KETI-573791 format. One line per 5 residues: their letters; for each residue x, y, z of N, C-alpha, C, CB. Coordinates in pm, 1 decimal, always signed. Glycine has a CB too. Example, Ala and Ser with C-alpha at 12.3 -4.5 7.8 and 13.67 -1.06 7.14 Angstrom:
REM residues 2
as	+1319.0,-569.0,+780.0,+1230.0,-450.0,+780.0,+1320.0,-330.0,+780.0,+1130.8,-447.3,+904.6; +1285.0,-225.0,+708.0,+1367.0,-106.0,+714.0,+1290.0,+3.0,+787.0,+1408.4,-59.8,+572.5 .
REM end
This chain:
REM residues 190
maidq	-1671.0,-795.3,+84.3,-1739.3,-764.2,-39.6,-1652.5,-806.8,-158.2,-1772.8,-613.5,-47.2; -1708.7,-885.7,-243.9,-1636.0,-930.6,-362.6,-1640.2,-822.9,-470.3,-1695.1,-1062.9,-416.2; -1533.7,-817.0,-546.5,-1527.1,-722.1,-657.6,-1609.9,-778.0,-772.8,-1378.7,-696.0,-702.0; -1701.5,-697.7,-824.8,-1794.2,-738.9,-929.9,-1729.2,-719.1,-1066.9,-1927.0,-659.1,-920.4; -1661.2,-822.3,-1114.8,-1588.9,-813.3,-1241.7,-1682.0,-794.1,-1360.8,-1505.3,-937.6,-1262.4 .
ekiay	-1798.5,-853.1,-1355.5,-1893.9,-838.4,-1465.3,-1936.3,-692.1,-1480.6,-2017.6,-927.7,-1441.7; -1962.9,-628.1,-1369.6,-2004.8,-487.5,-1371.7,-1889.2,-398.3,-1419.8,-2052.7,-442.7,-1230.3; -1767.4,-428.7,-1375.9,-1650.6,-351.3,-1420.0,-1636.2,-362.2,-1571.9,-1520.8,-401.0,-1348.9; -1644.6,-484.0,-1624.9,-1630.8,-505.1,-1769.8,-1737.0,-425.6,-1846.2,-1642.0,-655.9,-1804.0; -1859.7,-426.7,-1795.4,-1968.5,-351.3,-1858.6,-1933.5,-202.5,-1866.6,-2100.4,-370.9,-1780.6 .
hirgi	-1884.3,-148.1,-1757.0,-1853.8,-4.9,-1753.2,-1728.3,+30.4,-1833.1,-1836.9,+40.4,-1609.5; -1631.3,-57.9,-1837.9,-1512.4,-33.9,-1920.8,-1553.4,-27.9,-2067.5,-1405.2,-145.0,-1898.4; -1643.5,-114.7,-2106.9,-1695.4,-111.1,-2244.5,-1756.2,+27.3,-2271.3,-1802.3,-224.5,-2267.6; -1834.5,+78.9,-2176.3,-1894.5,+211.8,-2189.7,-1790.2,+322.0,-2195.7,-1988.9,+238.0,-2074.9; -1683.8,+309.7,-2118.3,-1575.5,+409.6,-2122.4,-1508.8,+407.6,-2259.4,-1470.3,+382.6,-2010.5 .
lealg	-1483.0,+288.0,-2311.6,-1422.3,+278.1,-2444.9,-1510.5,+347.7,-2548.8,-1400.1,+129.5,-2484.2; -1640.0,+325.3,-2541.1,-1732.7,+390.1,-2634.3,-1733.0,+541.8,-2614.3,-1875.2,+334.0,-2616.3; -1730.1,+586.2,-2488.1,-1728.0,+730.6,-2459.1,-1599.9,+796.5,-2510.1,-1742.0,+754.6,-2308.0; -1491.5,+720.0,-2517.9,-1365.5,+771.3,-2572.0,-1366.1,+774.9,-2724.6,-1249.0,+686.2,-2523.0; -1471.9,+718.8,-2785.4,-1479.3,+715.2,-2931.8,-1419.5,+589.6,-2991.2,-1409.8,+834.6,-2989.5 .
edpnr	-1388.4,+492.9,-2907.3,-1332.2,+366.4,-2954.7,-1444.0,+268.5,-2988.3,-1237.6,+305.6,-2849.0; -1409.3,+168.8,-3065.1,-1502.1,+61.4,-3097.0,-1461.1,-60.9,-3014.5,-1502.7,+29.4,-3251.6; -1535.3,-91.7,-2907.3,-1497.3,-205.2,-2822.7,-1503.7,-339.0,-2895.8,-1586.6,-210.4,-2701.3; -1557.5,-340.0,-3017.9,-1564.9,-464.0,-3095.1,-1448.9,-480.0,-3193.0,-1695.3,-469.3,-3170.6; -1359.0,-380.3,-3199.0,-1244.6,-398.0,-3289.2,-1148.9,-499.6,-3228.5,-1171.7,-262.4,-3315.3 .
eglle	-1069.8,-561.0,-3314.2,-987.2,-675.0,-3275.0,-903.9,-650.2,-3148.8,-895.7,-711.5,-3388.2; -834.0,-540.7,-3142.4,-745.7,-514.9,-3027.8,-817.8,-490.8,-2896.4,-660.3,-397.5,-3057.0; -946.6,-457.8,-2901.4,-1021.7,-425.5,-2779.9,-1125.9,-531.6,-2742.6,-1090.1,-292.4,-2796.9; -1138.2,-635.7,-2822.1,-1244.6,-734.8,-2800.5,-1251.4,-786.5,-2656.3,-1224.7,-851.7,-2894.5; -1140.6,-820.0,-2597.2,-1139.5,-877.3,-2462.3,-1091.7,-778.0,-2356.3,-1051.2,-1000.4,-2459.5 .
tperv	-1072.1,-652.6,-2396.7,-1019.9,-552.6,-2303.5,-1108.1,-532.9,-2180.0,-1003.8,-421.0,-2374.7; -1239.2,-520.9,-2193.3,-1319.6,-501.6,-2072.0,-1300.6,-613.8,-1968.9,-1466.4,-491.9,-2109.3; -1294.3,-736.2,-2014.5,-1275.3,-849.5,-1922.7,-1133.7,-850.1,-1864.0,-1302.6,-982.9,-1995.7; -1033.9,-815.2,-1947.9,-896.2,-808.6,-1898.1,-883.1,-701.3,-1790.1,-798.0,-780.1,-2013.8; -942.5,-585.1,-1814.6,-936.9,-475.9,-1717.0,-1007.7,-518.6,-1588.8,-1001.4,-346.3,-1774.6 .
armya	-1120.2,-586.5,-1600.9,-1193.5,-632.4,-1482.7,-1108.8,-728.2,-1399.6,-1324.6,-700.6,-1524.1; -1039.0,-820.9,-1466.3,-951.3,-913.9,-1392.5,-836.0,-838.6,-1327.3,-896.2,-1023.6,-1486.7; -779.6,-741.4,-1400.3,-670.7,-661.8,-1344.3,-719.7,-584.0,-1221.8,-613.8,-565.0,-1450.9; -835.9,-520.1,-1231.6,-889.2,-444.0,-1118.5,-913.5,-533.6,-997.9,-1019.0,-373.7,-1158.2; -962.5,-655.1,-1020.8,-983.6,-748.1,-909.8,-851.6,-776.6,-838.2,-1046.5,-879.7,-960.6 .
evfeg	-744.0,-783.8,-915.2,-612.1,-809.7,-856.4,-555.3,-685.7,-787.7,-515.1,-858.1,-964.0; -552.8,-572.0,-857.3,-483.8,-454.0,-802.6,-563.7,-382.9,-694.0,-453.5,-356.4,-913.8; -693.7,-412.1,-684.0,-776.6,-352.1,-579.0,-823.5,-455.7,-477.1,-897.4,-282.6,-640.9; -753.0,-566.2,-466.8,-790.0,-673.2,-374.2,-804.7,-624.1,-230.3,-686.7,-783.6,-379.6; -722.2,-529.8,-190.1,-723.9,-481.3,-52.5,-852.6,-411.7,-12.7,-610.7,-388.6,-31.4 .
isysn	-930.6,-365.1,-111.0,-1059.0,-299.7,-82.1,-1151.8,-395.4,-7.6,-1126.3,-250.9,-213.0; -1137.3,-524.0,-32.4,-1226.8,-624.1,+25.2,-1200.0,-651.5,+172.9,-1215.3,-752.3,-51.9; -1092.6,-594.3,+228.7,-1053.8,-627.5,+366.0,-1036.6,-502.5,+451.1,-924.6,-708.6,+366.4; -1076.0,-511.5,+576.3,-1048.9,-404.3,+672.7,-903.6,-416.4,+718.6,-1147.5,-411.4,+795.3; -853.8,-312.9,+783.9,-718.1,-319.3,+837.4,-704.2,-434.7,+936.6,-680.8,-186.4,+904.9 .
keiad	-806.2,-458.4,+1017.3,-804.4,-568.9,+1114.9,-796.1,-702.5,+1042.2,-930.6,-564.9,+1205.7; -872.0,-718.0,+933.8,-868.1,-843.7,+858.8,-731.1,-866.2,+794.6,-977.1,-844.5,+751.2; -667.8,-759.5,+747.0,-532.8,-772.8,+690.8,-435.2,-813.0,+800.6,-487.3,-640.3,+623.6; -446.9,-750.5,+917.0,-359.6,-786.3,+1029.7,-378.0,-933.7,+1065.8,-389.2,-696.3,+1153.1; -501.2,-979.8,+1067.5,-528.6,-1119.8,+1099.5,-467.6,-1214.4,+996.2,-679.0,-1143.2,+1108.6 .
mfekt	-467.0,-1172.6,+868.7,-409.8,-1255.6,+761.7,-260.0,-1277.5,+782.2,-434.8,-1190.7,+624.8; -192.6,-1173.8,+830.7,-46.2,-1175.6,+834.5,+7.9,-1160.4,+977.0,+9.6,-1064.5,+746.1; -63.6,-1214.1,+1074.5,-24.9,-1193.0,+1213.9,+75.4,-1295.1,+1265.8,-146.4,-1195.5,+1300.3; +127.9,-1381.2,+1183.6,+223.1,-1482.2,+1228.2,+338.3,-1414.0,+1300.9,+275.4,-1566.1,+1108.6; +349.2,-1440.3,+1429.9,+454.5,-1378.4,+1510.5,+531.4,-1485.1,+1585.4,+395.6,-1275.7,+1609.2 .
ftetk	+646.3,-1442.4,+1637.9,+733.1,-1529.9,+1714.2,+766.3,-1460.8,+1845.4,+862.1,-1565.5,+1634.8; +783.2,-1537.9,+1950.1,+824.0,-1481.2,+2078.0,+961.3,-1418.3,+2059.9,+825.8,-1589.5,+2190.9; +979.5,-1301.4,+2121.7,+1108.4,-1232.3,+2108.7,+1223.4,-1321.4,+2153.3,+1108.3,-1102.5,+2190.5; +1335.7,-1306.6,+2087.6,+1457.3,-1374.7,+2129.0,+1544.6,-1273.5,+2201.9,+1532.5,-1437.3,+2006.8; +1651.9,-1317.9,+2259.5,+1743.7,-1224.9,+2327.2,+1804.1,-1125.8,+2228.2,+1855.9,-1302.5,+2399.0 .
avgkg	+1820.7,-1168.6,+2102.0,+1879.9,-1080.3,+2000.6,+1787.4,-963.3,+1967.5,+1911.6,-1159.4,+1873.0; +1657.3,-985.8,+1977.5,+1561.2,-879.1,+1950.3,+1476.8,-863.9,+2075.7,+1471.9,-910.4,+1823.1; +1528.9,-787.2,+2169.3,+1459.2,-768.5,+2295.6,+1384.4,-638.0,+2298.4,+1555.8,-774.4,+2410.7; +1323.8,-609.2,+2411.4,+1250.9,-483.5,+2428.6,+1343.4,-366.5,+2399.5,+1192.5,-472.4,+2571.7; +1297.9,-273.6,+2320.1,+1378.6,-156.6,+2285.1,+1460.5,-174.0,+2158.8,+1469.7,-123.5,+2397.5 .
savtv	+1467.8,-295.9,+2104.8,+1541.3,-319.5,+1980.9,+1446.4,-301.0,+1863.6,+1604.9,-461.7,+1978.9; +1481.6,-211.3,+1774.7,+1395.7,-184.1,+1659.5,+1415.6,-288.1,+1550.7,+1423.3,-44.5,+1604.0; +1307.2,-319.2,+1481.7,+1311.1,-402.7,+1362.4,+1268.8,-312.4,+1246.6,+1216.9,-531.0,+1375.8; +1352.8,-305.1,+1143.2,+1325.8,-215.8,+1030.7,+1340.2,-291.5,+899.6,+1420.5,-94.0,+1033.4; +1240.4,-276.1,+813.6,+1248.0,-329.4,+677.6,+1235.9,-209.6,+584.1,+1134.9,-438.2,+649.4 .
rditv	+1332.9,-195.6,+495.9,+1338.8,-79.2,+406.6,+1316.5,-120.7,+261.4,+1474.5,-7.3,+420.6; +1274.9,-23.4,+182.3,+1262.2,-39.1,+36.7,+1166.6,-149.6,-5.3,+1396.6,-66.2,-22.7; +1054.8,-160.8,+64.9,+948.2,-250.8,+21.4,+881.0,-182.6,-97.7,+844.3,-281.8,+138.8; +877.5,-249.5,-210.3,+821.2,-190.8,-331.3,+675.0,-230.7,-344.6,+901.0,-234.6,-456.1; +588.4,-129.5,-356.6,+445.8,-151.8,-380.6,+400.1,-48.5,-483.4,+361.6,-141.3,-246.9 .
ysyce	+277.2,-59.5,-526.9,+215.6,+43.9,-609.7,+71.8,+55.5,-564.7,+225.7,+10.8,-763.5; +11.1,+166.3,-595.7,-127.9,+187.8,-559.7,-190.8,+280.5,-662.3,-140.6,+246.3,-416.4; -316.9,+311.6,-643.9,-388.9,+403.0,-732.1,-452.0,+511.9,-647.4,-496.7,+328.0,-815.9; -428.1,+636.8,-684.9,-485.2,+746.7,-607.2,-635.7,+751.2,-628.5,-420.6,+881.9,-646.5; -705.0,+784.8,-522.8,-851.3,+785.4,-529.8,-907.0,+907.1,-602.1,-908.9,+779.3,-391.2 .
hhmal	-824.5,+1008.8,-627.1,-874.7,+1129.1,-694.0,-884.2,+1113.8,-844.7,-786.3,+1246.1,-661.6; -783.5,+1047.9,-906.0,-782.2,+1031.6,-1052.0,-777.9,+884.6,-1093.7,-662.6,+1105.2,-1111.7; -772.7,+794.7,-996.0,-748.6,+652.7,-1022.2,-619.3,+636.4,-1101.8,-868.1,+589.4,-1098.8; -525.2,+725.0,-1074.1,-396.0,+724.6,-1143.0,-295.4,+644.0,-1060.3,-344.6,+870.5,-1166.5; -201.6,+585.1,-1130.1,-102.1,+499.6,-1066.9,-6.4,+579.4,-978.5,-24.0,+423.8,-1172.7 .
mydmh	+14.7,+530.1,-857.0,+124.7,+576.6,-771.7,+231.8,+468.0,-786.9,+79.3,+598.8,-616.3; +347.3,+505.0,-838.4,+446.3,+405.8,-876.9,+583.4,+442.1,-820.3,+453.0,+393.3,-1029.5; +680.7,+355.0,-845.6,+814.4,+373.0,-790.7,+801.5,+402.6,-641.0,+891.0,+488.0,-864.8; +709.4,+330.5,-578.1,+675.4,+352.6,-437.8,+760.5,+261.0,-350.5,+523.9,+327.9,-412.5; +827.7,+323.0,-255.3,+911.4,+248.3,-160.6,+862.8,+277.9,-20.3,+1062.6,+285.0,-175.9 .
vnvsy	+842.0,+171.1,+56.5,+791.2,+182.3,+192.7,+897.9,+131.8,+288.2,+658.4,+103.1,+210.6; +926.3,+211.4,+390.7,+1013.9,+170.0,+499.9,+927.4,+156.8,+624.0,+1132.1,+272.0,+522.4; +938.7,+43.5,+693.1,+859.1,+17.3,+813.2,+953.0,-22.3,+925.2,+752.5,-93.9,+788.2; +930.8,+36.9,+1042.4,+1010.7,+3.2,+1160.0,+917.1,-7.1,+1280.2,+1123.1,+109.8,+1185.0; +948.8,-97.2,+1372.3,+869.2,-108.2,+1494.7,+956.2,-157.8,+1609.3,+749.0,-202.8,+1473.6 .
lpngk	+910.2,-129.8,+1729.3,+974.4,-180.9,+1849.6,+892.2,-299.3,+1897.7,+986.7,-70.3,+1960.7; +950.0,-420.1,+1897.4,+874.3,-537.4,+1940.7,+825.7,-522.1,+2085.4,+960.3,-663.9,+1927.1; +708.7,-579.3,+2109.0,+648.0,-574.8,+2241.9,+612.7,-717.6,+2282.5,+521.0,-482.0,+2243.9; +715.3,-799.7,+2300.3,+693.1,-938.3,+2340.2,+691.4,-1036.3,+2225.1,+565.6,-948.7,+2413.7; +678.0,-986.3,+2101.9,+677.4,-1076.1,+1987.0,+726.6,-1001.2,+1863.8,+535.9,-1134.2,+1962.8 .
vigls	+775.7,-1077.9,+1766.7,+818.2,-1020.4,+1639.0,+737.2,-1086.7,+1528.2,+972.5,-1039.6,+1615.7; +715.6,-1009.8,+1423.2,+638.9,-1059.7,+1308.6,+738.2,-1107.5,+1202.4,+542.7,-948.4,+1250.7; +699.6,-1208.3,+1126.3,+784.3,-1254.4,+1017.3,+812.3,-1139.8,+920.5,+718.6,-1372.5,+943.7; +934.7,-1124.3,+876.1,+972.6,-1010.3,+792.2,+893.3,-1004.8,+662.6,+1120.3,-1015.9,+760.6; +867.4,-1119.7,+602.3,+789.8,-1118.0,+477.8,+647.3,-1070.1,+502.7,+787.9,-1257.5,+413.8 .
kiari	+598.8,-1087.0,+624.4,+462.6,-1041.8,+656.9,+453.8,-889.7,+651.6,+420.1,-1092.4,+796.6; +561.6,-821.2,+686.4,+562.5,-674.6,+679.5,+543.4,-630.7,+534.5,+695.3,-616.6,+737.5; +616.6,-694.2,+443.1,+601.6,-661.2,+300.6,+461.8,-696.4,+251.4,+707.5,-735.3,+216.3; +406.0,-806.6,+297.0,+271.0,-846.6,+256.2,+165.3,-748.5,+307.7,+240.2,-988.1,+306.8; +185.1,-698.7,+428.7,+93.4,-598.1,+484.9,+96.2,-472.7,+398.1,+131.9,-563.3,+632.5 .
cdmaa	+215.5,-426.5,+363.3,+229.0,-306.9,+278.8,+161.1,-328.2,+144.3,+377.6,-271.3,+258.0; +183.9,-444.0,+84.2,+126.8,-475.3,-46.3,-25.8,-476.2,-41.5,+178.2,-610.2,-95.4; -83.9,-543.1,+57.6,-229.6,-553.6,+63.9,-294.3,-418.4,+95.8,-270.4,-657.4,+169.1; -232.6,-340.3,+183.5,-287.7,-207.9,+215.9,-283.0,-115.9,+93.9,-210.1,-144.2,+333.5; -182.8,-134.3,+8.7,-169.9,-51.4,-111.9,-271.7,-89.1,-219.0,-29.2,-63.5,-168.9 .
krlql	-328.7,-208.0,-211.8,-422.4,-255.3,-314.5,-562.9,-202.0,-288.2,-424.3,-409.4,-319.2; -569.8,-70.3,-276.4,-695.2,+1.3,-255.4,-683.8,+133.6,-328.4,-725.8,+22.4,-102.6; -797.2,+195.1,-357.1,-791.1,+335.1,-398.6,-742.4,+409.3,-274.9,-932.8,+390.7,-451.9; -632.1,+481.7,-286.1,-563.4,+532.0,-168.4,-521.3,+675.9,-184.0,-443.8,+447.6,-138.5; -488.6,+733.4,-72.1,-406.0,+853.7,-62.6,-276.3,+805.9,-0.1,-475.6,+970.8,+23.0 .
qerlg	-165.0,+857.3,-43.6,-37.8,+811.8,+12.3,-33.9,+833.9,+163.0,+79.4,+884.5,-54.9; -89.4,+945.9,+208.6,-90.4,+975.8,+351.7,-168.3,+868.8,+428.9,-151.5,+1115.4,+377.1; -283.3,+829.2,+375.8,-365.2,+727.7,+443.0,-299.4,+590.9,+436.3,-504.9,+721.5,+380.7; -229.3,+561.9,+326.8,-160.6,+434.1,+315.8,-61.9,+416.8,+431.6,-87.5,+423.5,+180.3; +13.8,+520.0,+461.9,+106.5,+512.5,+575.2,+33.7,+487.8,+706.0,+187.9,+640.3,+585.5 .
qdiae	-78.3,+555.4,+724.8,-158.1,+535.8,+846.5,-216.0,+394.7,+852.2,-271.4,+639.3,+853.6; -263.3,+344.7,+737.5,-317.9,+208.7,+734.1,-210.1,+105.8,+768.5,-377.9,+178.3,+595.4; -92.2,+120.1,+709.8,+16.8,+26.1,+738.3,+51.3,+30.3,+886.4,+141.9,+58.7,+652.8; +60.3,+150.4,+943.9,+92.1,+163.4,+1086.8,-15.7,+96.1,+1171.8,+105.8,+312.7,+1126.4; -142.4,+117.8,+1137.5,-251.3,+57.1,+1214.9,-247.3,-95.3,+1206.2,-387.1,+108.8,+1165.3 .
imkia	-225.2,-147.9,+1087.1,-217.6,-293.5,+1069.2,-99.4,-349.8,+1147.1,-205.2,-330.2,+919.1; +14.6,-282.1,+1140.7,+133.2,-326.1,+1215.4,+107.6,-324.1,+1366.3,+253.8,-236.8,+1181.5; +37.7,-223.1,+1414.6,+4.5,-217.5,+1557.6,-76.8,-339.7,+1598.9,-73.7,-88.5,+1590.2; -176.1,-372.7,+1518.2,-261.1,-487.9,+1550.0,-181.2,-617.3,+1542.4,-381.9,-494.5,+1454.5; -103.1,-633.7,+1436.0,-30.7,-759.1,+1412.6,+81.9,-781.9,+1513.2,+26.2,-760.1,+1272.2 .
tssdd	+145.7,-673.6,+1558.6,+263.0,-688.7,+1646.6,+234.0,-659.2,+1793.3,+373.4,-598.0,+1599.6; +117.8,-604.4,+1823.0,+83.5,-559.2,+1959.1,+179.2,-451.5,+2008.1,+84.8,-677.4,+2056.7; +237.5,-376.6,+1915.9,+328.1,-266.6,+1950.8,+265.5,-135.3,+1907.0,+468.1,-285.5,+1884.8; +274.8,-34.9,+1993.6,+227.4,+99.2,+1957.8,+337.1,+183.0,+1894.7,+173.0,+170.3,+2080.5; +457.8,+129.2,+1889.2,+575.1,+204.4,+1842.9,+608.0,+164.3,+1699.7,+697.4,+179.7,+1935.9 .
igvvi	+556.2,+244.2,+1605.7,+566.6,+211.1,+1462.9,+610.2,+335.3,+1386.0,+430.7,+156.8,+1407.4; +697.3,+316.1,+1287.1,+734.0,+422.7,+1194.1,+716.1,+373.9,+1051.4,+879.6,+469.5,+1217.8; +651.8,+457.7,+968.4,+630.7,+423.2,+827.3,+666.2,+545.6,+743.5,+482.1,+376.8,+800.2; +754.6,+527.9,+646.7,+789.2,+634.8,+553.3,+767.7,+580.8,+412.4,+937.7,+684.5,+574.0; +696.0,+658.8,+331.6,+666.0,+618.1,+194.1,+712.8,+727.8,+99.4,+513.3,+589.8,+175.2 .
tashs	+783.7,+688.4,-6.3,+822.8,+779.6,-112.9,+770.4,+722.5,-244.0,+978.5,+799.8,-117.5; +704.8,+809.4,-324.5,+644.9,+759.5,-448.7,+633.2,+868.4,-553.3,+508.1,+700.3,-421.2; +620.4,+824.6,-676.4,+583.3,+911.2,-787.8,+434.4,+892.1,-812.1,+667.4,+879.4,-917.1; +368.6,+999.1,-854.5,+224.2,+995.0,-879.3,+199.8,+1032.0,-1025.2,+146.5,+1091.8,-782.8; +139.4,+940.6,-1100.0,+117.5,+969.6,-1241.5,+17.2,+1082.8,-1262.2,+69.5,+844.9,-1313.2 .
cmtar	-61.8,+1116.8,-1159.8,-151.2,+1232.7,-1173.5,-70.3,+1362.8,-1176.0,-254.5,+1235.9,-1057.5; +58.3,+1356.3,-1134.9,+148.6,+1472.2,-1145.7,+249.9,+1456.7,-1258.6,+222.4,+1493.3,-1014.3; +284.2,+1332.5,-1292.3,+391.2,+1311.7,-1390.1,+340.1,+1293.6,-1532.1,+472.5,+1192.0,-1351.4; +222.9,+1233.9,-1549.9,+171.6,+1203.6,-1683.5,+62.0,+1299.1,-1729.2,+119.2,+1063.2,-1686.7; +11.9,+1381.7,-1639.1,-95.0,+1475.6,-1672.6,-74.0,+1602.2,-1590.8,-236.5,+1413.7,-1645.4 .
giknf	-160.1,+1697.9,-1607.2,-151.1,+1820.0,-1526.9,-17.1,+1888.9,-1544.0,-173.9,+1788.5,-1380.3; +55.0,+1905.3,-1437.2,+183.5,+1976.4,-1436.4,+291.3,+1900.2,-1513.7,+229.8,+1999.6,-1292.5; +277.2,+1770.1,-1527.8,+373.0,+1684.1,-1598.8,+515.5,+1703.1,-1547.0,+368.4,+1712.9,-1749.1; +529.3,+1701.3,-1417.3,+659.5,+1716.5,-1353.4,+711.4,+1577.8,-1319.0,+650.7,+1807.0,-1225.7; +782.9,+1518.6,-1414.6,+825.1,+1379.1,-1401.5,+915.2,+1352.4,-1281.3,+895.8,+1337.0,-1525.7 .
paktt	+1010.8,+1438.9,-1247.2,+1099.5,+1402.7,-1136.6,+1037.6,+1417.3,-997.2,+1222.2,+1486.3,-1143.7; +919.0,+1476.7,-986.8,+858.8,+1500.7,-855.3,+827.1,+1370.0,-783.2,+731.5,+1584.0,-870.0; +865.7,+1362.6,-657.1,+834.0,+1248.4,-570.5,+770.3,+1304.0,-444.4,+962.4,+1162.4,-536.7; +684.0,+1225.5,-384.8,+616.5,+1263.9,-261.7,+663.0,+1171.4,-150.9,+461.9,+1258.8,-277.7; +697.2,+1228.7,-35.7,+735.0,+1150.4,+81.4,+638.1,+1181.4,+193.9,+881.3,+1180.1,+124.5 .
tttfc	+586.0,+1075.8,+255.8,+498.2,+1091.4,+370.8,+554.1,+1011.4,+487.4,+354.0,+1046.4,+337.2; +527.9,+1060.1,+607.1,+574.9,+992.1,+728.1,+457.8,+968.3,+821.7,+685.3,+1074.5,+799.1; +460.8,+854.3,+886.1,+365.0,+821.8,+992.2,+446.4,+768.4,+1108.1,+255.5,+717.2,+944.5; +446.8,+843.0,+1218.5,+520.8,+801.9,+1337.1,+423.9,+785.2,+1453.2,+631.4,+904.7,+1372.1; +428.9,+669.9,+1517.4,+339.8,+638.6,+1628.7,+422.6,+600.0,+1751.3,+241.7,+524.4,+1590.5 .
gkyen	+369.6,+630.7,+1867.0,+437.0,+592.8,+1992.0,+572.3,+659.5,+2003.4,+453.2,+441.1,+2000.9; +673.9,+582.1,+2037.6,+808.9,+636.2,+2059.2,+868.3,+697.1,+1932.4,+901.0,+526.6,+2110.8; +819.3,+658.2,+1815.6,+871.0,+714.2,+1690.1,+830.0,+860.4,+1671.2,+821.8,+631.1,+1571.5; +726.0,+904.5,+1741.9,+678.3,+1041.9,+1725.1,+783.8,+1145.4,+1763.1,+553.7,+1063.7,+1808.1; +861.5,+1118.3,+1867.0,+954.9,+1219.4,+1918.9,+1099.8,+1175.6,+1921.6,+914.7,+1258.0,+2056.2 .
dtflq	+1128.4,+1053.1,+1885.6,+1265.0,+1001.2,+1893.7,+1331.4,+1012.4,+1755.9,+1265.5,+852.7,+1943.9; +1422.9,+1106.4,+1741.0,+1486.6,+1128.5,+1610.8,+1572.1,+1010.9,+1566.6,+1571.4,+1253.0,+1615.3; +1629.4,+936.6,+1661.4,+1705.6,+818.2,+1623.5,+1612.7,+713.8,+1560.3,+1778.8,+758.9,+1746.6; +1499.4,+686.6,+1624.4,+1405.0,+589.7,+1568.2,+1353.3,+637.9,+1433.0,+1287.1,+566.1,+1665.1; +1325.6,+766.1,+1421.0,+1280.3,+821.3,+1292.9,+1385.2,+801.4,+1183.6,+1247.9,+970.7,+1307.9 .
slvmd	+1511.9,+815.2,+1221.3,+1619.5,+801.7,+1122.6,+1628.3,+659.4,+1066.4,+1753.3,+840.8,+1185.4; +1578.0,+561.9,+1138.9,+1580.3,+423.6,+1090.7,+1492.4,+402.6,+968.4,+1536.5,+330.0,+1200.5; +1388.8,+486.0,+954.6,+1295.3,+467.9,+843.3,+1303.6,+577.4,+737.7,+1155.6,+461.3,+895.9; +1375.8,+684.7,+767.0,+1388.4,+793.1,+669.6,+1482.6,+752.9,+558.2,+1437.7,+921.7,+736.8; +1456.0,+802.2,+436.5,+1544.9,+776.0,+322.0,+1671.8,+855.4,+333.8,+1475.6,+809.0,+190.0 .
REM end
């Protein structure tokens, strides 16, 4: 499903009017179209299922002796951002750690970061984002052993409501051997 930028621009114009702004004033003249283009970019992941994202970034390599069965691959501090589905507020300063046990093949390291980025480009809950990344990684790597830890600030807590700026949220998703193995869990924990 393509993102309807024309419809977004129309509704942004209505929001500006509902806020008491004049969408025809100089500073706002092109704002509806700019917001529509931005939304098309930051919500690109909405257009794809987890399987389709896995297919996009499934480039794998046969395991080498250096990365054999039982050897974990971990990428830490992948920076992404997302928007919470409750307030459409920015989730920022978001760091994702992903670890997996290869099962006959390894995925290109940049593909892990790309998977995280595309999964985040949806209206999300941080908890679901971790689950989505784990599911995509399972499909892309053919491994059931995945760990995902995400730490982020949520502007729905920092810029409004309680306004608790230092608050950060950490979520964990452990699948397969990561569920009960504290050593494997430690590879992805901050």
